[in-house]
VMD Tcl script that draws the C-alpha trace (Angstrom):
set ca {
  {-0.01 0.20 0.37}
  {1.24 3.17 -0.83}
  {1.77 5.94 1.28}
  {-0.57 8.87 1.09}
  {0.41 11.99 -0.32}
  {0.12 15.57 1.71}
  {-2.08 17.63 0.28}
  {0.30 21.21 -0.07}
  {3.60 20.17 0.50}
  {6.18 22.27 2.51}
  {7.11 25.27 1.10}
  {2.87 25.63 0.45}
  {2.43 25.00 3.80}
  {5.61 27.66 4.89}
  {3.79 30.17 2.13}
  {0.76 29.96 4.43}
  {1.77 30.75 7.58}
  {3.88 33.29 6.37}
  {1.07 35.16 5.45}
  {-1.31 34.21 8.71}
  {1.88 35.98 10.54}
  {1.95 39.27 8.36}
  {-1.93 39.54 7.94}
  {-2.31 39.45 4.47}
  {-4.90 35.92 4.67}
  {-7.98 36.41 6.79}
  {-8.43 33.61 9.02}
  {-11.73 34.86 10.59}
  {-13.79 33.67 8.01}
  {-16.46 30.32 7.93}
  {-19.81 30.37 8.91}
  {-21.52 30.99 12.19}
  {-18.64 33.00 13.26}
  {-21.14 34.69 15.29}
  {-22.61 31.50 17.41}
  {-22.49 31.64 20.85}
  {-20.50 28.63 22.04}
  {-20.12 27.12 26.02}
  {-17.14 25.72 26.82}
  {-17.37 22.50 28.09}
  {-14.84 20.01 29.75}
  {-15.99 16.14 29.30}
  {-13.13 14.94 32.04}
  {-15.40 17.20 34.61}
  {-18.29 17.45 35.99}
  {-19.95 21.04 37.22}
  {-20.80 20.79 40.67}
  {-22.44 23.99 41.08}
  {-25.62 22.42 39.55}
  {-26.36 25.81 37.75}
  {-28.39 26.83 40.44}
  {-28.27 28.46 43.87}
  {-28.45 25.97 46.34}
  {-30.39 28.45 48.37}
  {-33.19 27.38 46.48}
  {-32.65 23.88 47.26}
  {-32.40 25.10 51.34}
  {-35.61 26.91 50.99}
  {-37.51 23.67 50.13}
  {-35.71 22.23 53.36}
  {-37.07 24.78 55.16}
  {-40.50 24.96 54.39}
  {-40.34 20.79 54.28}
  {-39.25 20.75 58.27}
  {-42.69 22.51 58.63}
  {-44.75 20.14 57.30}
  {-42.76 17.16 58.57}
  {-43.10 18.60 61.94}
  {-46.64 18.57 61.92}
  {-46.56 15.12 60.57}
  {-44.83 13.87 63.17}
  {-46.91 15.13 65.87}
  {-49.60 13.84 64.34}
  {-48.38 10.98 64.71}
  {-46.21 10.71 67.48}
  {-47.96 13.29 69.71}
  {-44.56 15.05 70.29}
  {-43.14 17.77 67.69}
  {-39.34 17.16 67.07}
  {-36.91 19.29 66.68}
  {-35.53 19.34 63.31}
  {-32.86 21.72 62.51}
  {-31.90 21.72 58.44}
  {-27.76 22.03 57.32}
  {-27.00 23.54 53.99}
  {-27.54 21.73 50.91}
  {-23.93 20.51 49.82}
  {-23.23 18.61 46.59}
  {-20.55 15.66 47.29}
  {-18.79 12.67 46.16}
  {-20.88 9.75 46.78}
  {-17.57 8.00 48.33}
  {-17.07 10.53 50.27}
  {-20.55 10.47 51.56}
  {-20.69 6.87 52.43}
  {-17.90 7.47 54.78}
  {-19.11 9.00 56.74}
  {-21.54 6.53 58.36}
  {-20.89 3.88 59.84}
  {-23.58 1.45 59.81}
  {-26.21 -0.27 61.29}
  {-28.44 2.49 60.11}
  {-32.01 2.63 58.75}
  {-31.22 3.08 54.47}
  {-34.26 3.70 52.58}
  {-34.13 3.75 48.90}
  {-36.94 5.07 47.07}
  {-37.79 6.42 43.44}
  {-38.36 10.11 42.55}
  {-40.87 10.06 40.46}
  {-39.95 11.66 37.52}
  {-37.07 12.27 38.33}
  {-34.04 9.86 36.60}
  {-32.44 6.68 38.94}
  {-32.81 6.42 43.23}
  {-32.25 8.33 45.75}
  {-32.02 7.12 49.34}
  {-33.44 8.33 52.85}
  {-30.97 7.68 55.80}
  {-32.40 7.57 59.04}
  {-29.90 7.39 62.39}
  {-31.17 4.57 65.06}
  {-31.81 7.57 67.36}
  {-34.26 8.83 65.97}
  {-36.09 5.89 65.29}
  {-35.93 4.68 69.04}
  {-37.21 8.64 69.66}
  {-40.00 8.12 67.31}
  {-40.53 4.73 69.67}
  {-40.47 6.02 72.97}
  {-42.48 9.00 72.13}
  {-45.47 6.64 69.99}
  {-45.88 4.58 73.50}
  {-46.07 7.29 75.24}
  {-42.87 8.07 76.39}
  {-40.91 11.08 76.62}
  {-38.23 10.33 73.37}
  {-36.00 8.82 75.35}
  {-33.04 7.17 72.79}
  {-31.16 3.81 73.30}
  {-28.02 4.87 71.74}
  {-26.45 2.92 68.21}
  {-26.99 -0.17 67.59}
  {-24.86 -2.50 68.11}
  {-22.90 -4.19 64.97}
  {-25.12 -6.86 63.35}
  {-28.32 -6.38 65.44}
  {-31.73 -5.41 63.20}
  {-34.36 -3.80 63.23}
  {-37.22 -5.39 65.26}
  {-40.69 -5.76 63.62}
  {-42.12 -2.76 65.70}
  {-39.39 -0.25 65.24}
  {-39.64 -1.25 61.68}
  {-42.89 -0.41 61.88}
  {-42.11 3.02 63.06}
  {-39.31 3.96 60.52}
  {-42.23 3.08 57.63}
  {-44.65 5.85 59.82}
  {-41.40 8.22 59.42}
  {-40.82 7.44 54.96}
  {-44.39 7.90 54.79}
  {-44.31 11.67 57.11}
  {-40.91 12.31 54.92}
  {-42.68 11.51 51.65}
  {-45.19 13.46 51.99}
  {-44.09 16.33 53.75}
  {-41.46 16.24 50.76}
  {-43.76 16.24 48.17}
  {-45.24 19.11 49.34}
  {-42.13 21.34 49.75}
  {-41.20 20.06 45.98}
  {-45.20 20.83 44.50}
  {-44.17 24.92 43.30}
  {-41.11 23.11 41.46}
  {-42.03 20.20 40.05}
  {-45.26 17.22 40.90}
  {-43.19 14.54 42.41}
  {-43.80 11.31 44.20}
  {-41.65 8.74 45.98}
  {-42.09 4.84 46.14}
  {-39.85 3.23 48.94}
  {-38.16 -0.11 47.22}
  {-36.26 -1.41 49.44}
  {-33.90 -1.15 52.85}
  {-30.91 -2.51 54.23}
  {-28.45 -1.27 57.34}
  {-25.71 -0.88 55.47}
  {-25.31 1.78 53.51}
  {-22.46 0.09 51.29}
  {-25.35 -1.90 50.22}
  {-27.16 1.03 48.57}
  {-25.33 2.28 45.87}
  {-27.72 5.42 44.41}
  {-24.52 6.21 42.61}
  {-20.72 5.26 42.36}
  {-18.46 6.52 44.11}
  {-17.01 9.15 42.02}
  {-20.52 10.68 41.23}
  {-22.41 13.65 42.43}
  {-24.80 13.89 44.79}
  {-26.67 16.25 46.64}
  {-26.67 15.74 51.03}
  {-29.56 17.60 52.40}
  {-29.11 16.42 56.09}
  {-31.74 17.51 59.07}
  {-30.58 16.92 62.61}
  {-33.97 15.65 64.30}
  {-33.49 16.02 68.38}
  {-37.23 14.68 70.03}
  {-35.82 15.66 73.61}
  {-32.75 16.65 75.45}
  {-32.05 12.90 75.06}
  {-32.02 11.74 71.86}
  {-30.83 13.32 68.94}
  {-29.96 11.99 65.54}
  {-30.39 13.07 61.81}
  {-32.35 12.16 58.67}
  {-30.56 12.52 55.32}
  {-32.07 13.15 51.73}
  {-29.65 11.61 49.30}
  {-30.10 12.95 45.70}
  {-28.30 11.72 42.03}
  {-26.95 15.44 40.61}
  {-27.90 13.55 38.31}
  {-31.39 13.75 38.42}
  {-31.76 16.95 39.25}
  {-30.11 17.95 36.28}
  {-34.05 18.01 34.57}
  {-35.04 20.71 37.21}
  {-31.88 23.15 37.44}
  {-33.16 26.11 34.96}
  {-36.62 25.87 37.72}
  {-34.46 25.97 40.46}
  {-32.03 28.39 39.53}
  {-35.17 30.84 40.05}
  {-36.63 31.64 43.25}
  {-38.83 29.63 44.80}
  {-42.19 30.24 45.25}
  {-44.50 28.85 47.87}
  {-47.03 28.53 46.32}
  {-48.98 29.46 43.10}
  {-50.71 32.75 43.80}
  {-54.37 31.22 43.23}
  {-54.65 29.94 47.34}
  {-57.54 31.33 49.06}
  {-55.55 33.41 51.36}
  {-53.77 34.95 49.16}
  {-57.13 36.65 47.14}
  {-57.85 37.44 50.36}
  {-55.30 39.63 50.93}
  {-54.99 40.85 48.04}
  {-58.52 41.57 48.16}
  {-57.37 43.38 51.95}
  {-54.62 45.32 50.20}
  {-57.07 46.27 46.77}
  {-59.30 48.10 49.54}
  {-56.92 49.71 52.07}
  {-54.91 51.20 49.06}
  {-58.05 52.96 48.31}
  {-58.58 55.09 51.22}
  {-54.86 56.39 50.63}
  {-55.35 60.04 50.37}
  {-53.21 62.01 47.20}
  {-52.63 65.37 46.24}
  {-53.54 66.77 42.98}
  {-52.37 70.07 40.84}
  {-53.91 71.31 38.25}
  {-50.97 72.84 35.80}
  {-53.03 75.49 33.78}
  {-49.63 75.97 31.20}
  {-45.63 76.53 30.89}
  {-43.55 78.70 29.87}
  {-39.13 79.11 29.60}
  {-37.31 81.79 30.75}
  {-34.33 82.74 31.93}
  {-32.09 83.15 34.81}
  {-31.40 86.45 33.84}
  {-35.21 87.59 32.98}
  {-36.24 86.28 36.06}
  {-34.03 88.27 38.00}
  {-34.87 91.84 36.36}
  {-38.64 91.36 37.34}
  {-40.53 93.44 38.83}
  {-43.73 94.81 39.95}
  {-45.90 94.45 36.79}
  {-44.94 93.05 34.81}
  {-46.23 90.70 32.36}
  {-45.66 87.68 31.41}
  {-46.94 86.16 27.96}
  {-47.29 82.53 27.87}
  {-49.21 79.97 25.23}
  {-52.53 78.27 26.93}
  {-53.13 75.09 25.98}
  {-56.37 73.67 24.88}
  {-57.08 72.28 28.38}
  {-54.98 72.14 31.50}
  {-53.50 69.72 33.47}
  {-54.01 67.09 37.02}
  {-50.78 66.39 38.19}
  {-50.28 63.53 41.02}
  {-46.81 63.90 42.13}
  {-45.27 65.51 38.87}
  {-47.41 62.83 36.64}
  {-49.96 63.60 34.48}
  {-52.97 61.50 35.06}
  {-56.00 63.41 33.13}
  {-56.67 66.75 30.52}
  {-59.49 68.62 32.24}
  {-61.36 72.27 31.74}
  {-61.01 74.29 34.34}
  {-63.98 76.60 35.48}
  {-66.28 77.12 37.94}
  {-69.03 75.28 40.17}
  {-71.75 77.54 42.28}
  {-68.42 79.88 44.24}
  {-66.39 77.52 44.21}
  {-63.89 77.01 40.83}
  {-63.30 73.63 39.90}
  {-62.49 71.03 36.73}
  {-63.87 68.46 34.68}
  {-62.23 65.43 33.52}
  {-61.95 65.54 29.64}
  {-59.55 62.23 29.03}
  {-57.47 60.26 31.07}
  {-54.08 60.20 30.74}
  {-51.98 56.96 29.85}
  {-48.32 56.24 31.61}
  {-45.74 56.86 28.74}
  {-42.66 54.43 29.39}
  {-38.72 55.90 30.05}
  {-36.64 54.74 27.40}
  {-33.47 54.12 29.72}
  {-30.99 54.35 26.16}
}
mol new
graphics top color blue
foreach p $ca { graphics top sphere $p radius 0.5 }
foreach p [lrange $ca 0 end-1] q [lrange $ca 1 end] { graphics top cylinder $p $q radius 0.2 }
display resetview
C-alpha cells in the first residue's frame, strides 16, 4: 500500500504560515462565527448544578414545617428539626462518614431518573418509638453491629418515611410534581449503591432532636444527575405557591381596599413657559408674562400627568372637569 501524499507541499505550508503571520491572509472566515459557544470539559462535572443551592435550602425549610406537623399527628410530640446547608459531595466521601447499622431506605423519586436514598439514624427511630408509646422520646444510643431492627422498630421507620415523603412531596410542589416510592431497605449503606463512588450527590441533612435525651439525623441523598432536568427551575426564586390560594386572594383584596383610602394631592397645571435666569432677576411688580394657553389644563399627582381637564366654576368654587385620562408613557432607558 502506498503512503498517502500530503495535500500541500512544505513550501506551500510555509507560504500559508507567513501569510497568516503578516496579516495578508484572513483567518476569521467561515460559517456561524457569531454563534454562542459555551466551553465544556467532558472530563469534569460541574458541582454547582447551574443553580443557587439556596433554592434547595428554601425547599428544605418548607419541608421541615410540614414534617414537624406530620410527626406531631403520629407521635403526639413535635421534634426539633434543624436543617443544615445543602451540600454537593461525592457519593464515596459521603459513605465514608457513615457507620452501620443505619436505616437505609432506597426510594424512587418519580419523575426523576435513578434512585434516591433516605438514611435515618437509629437514635431517631428509638426516640420516635418511645414517643409513640407515650414516653418522653428517650433514645437508647446506637445499634450494636449486626443487630437488625425489630418488627416494631421497622413499623416506626415506615411511619416516619410516610410522613417524610408526604411532606417532601408538598415542599417540592412549587417546583415539580414529585412522587416517592419505597423500593428497599438496608442496614449497611455500603449495599445501597444509588451512584458510583466518584459520582456527585446532593446531600440534605436534617438534624432531629425529639428531646434532650435523643438526637440524630435524617439524610436525603439525591444523585446529582437526577436534578439536572429541573435546574433551570431551581435557578429561579422558589415560590411558596402559585398565587391562586384562597388566602392569597383574600390578602390581595384586603390590600386593594386599604390602598383605596390613601390620600393623594392633585395639582392643576394651567400652562408652561420658559424664561431665562437673567429675565427672572430683572422682573418687577407689574410685569406681564405671555404664554400660549393649551387647550386643556392638566391634573398632576407627584409630577405625573393623570387627566386632561377643563377649568371652570361650580357655584362659588373653582372646579375642573375631567376630559380624558392620560396613559403613562414609559421612559426610555437608552
